[in-house]
Every structure is written in structure tokens, then in C-alpha cells.
C-alpha positions in Angstrom: 1.8 -13.5 -7.2 2.4 -13.4 -3.5 -0.5 -14.0 -1.3 -3.1 -11.1 -1.3 -1.0 -9.2 -3.9 -3.4 -6.9 -5.7 -4.1 -7.7 -9.4 -2.3 -5.2 -11.6 -4.2 -4.6 -14.8 -2.4 -4.2 -18.1 -2.8 -0.8 -19.7 -4.9 -1.0 -22.8 -6.5 1.4 -25.2 -9.6 1.4 -23.0 -7.5 2.6 -20.0 -7.5 1.5 -16.3 -8.8 2.8 -13.0 -5.4 4.2 -12.0 -6.5 5.7 -8.6 -8.1 2.4 -7.5 -5.0 0.5 -8.6 -2.7 2.8 -6.6 -4.9 2.4 -3.6 -4.8 -1.4 -3.8 -1.0 -1.5 -4.2 -0.5 1.0 -1.3 -2.8 -0.9 1.0 -1.0 -4.2 0.2 2.4 -2.7 1.1 1.1 -1.0 4.2 -0.5 -4.2 5.4 2.7 -6.2 4.6 4.9 -3.6 6.4 2.7 -3.6 9.5 2.8 -7.4 9.5 6.6 -7.5 9.3 6.8 -4.8 12.0 4.4 -6.7 14.3 2.0 -3.8 14.2 4.6 -1.1 15.0 3.7 1.9 12.8 7.1 3.6 13.2 8.9 0.5 12.1 6.4 -0.1 9.3 6.9 3.4 8.1 10.7 2.9 8.1 10.3 -0.2 6.0 8.5 1.8 3.4 10.8 4.8 3.5 8.2 7.0 5.0 8.0 9.1 8.1 5.6 7.9 10.8 3.4 10.9 10.3 3.3 10.4 6.5 2.6 6.7 7.0 -0.3 7.4 9.4 -1.7 10.1 7.1 -1.7 7.9 4.0 -3.1 4.9 6.0 -6.0 7.0 7.2 -6.9 8.0 3.6 -7.3 4.4 2.6 -10.8 3.1 2.1 
């Protein structure tokens, strides 16, 4: 696992907290993109295949 990569639980009969898992994965990739882009949101968005507006909107929604 790369540093700070979120734990991805295995799906079992008892289920998983899917929304929380998605939030963790999204936050990880947003943080990584911002790091690679030296904090530039437009470049980070491009690295993730998102528009700058979509990137900012989804980042704001993160806990």
C-alpha cells in the first residue's frame, strides 16, 4: 500500500460502509493530485480527469 492509501475493506456477507469508503478513496486521490500539482487546483483537477469546478465542488463536500 502506498503511504496514506486508505484501507479498502473486503466485501463480506455483513457488508461495508460504502459511502465512507468512497470518501476515503476520493480524499486520498484529491490530496495526491494536489501534491503532484503543487497545490494548483486546475492542474490537480486535470490529473483526475475533472473540471476545476467539479474538483472544487467535490473537495468542498469532503469531511
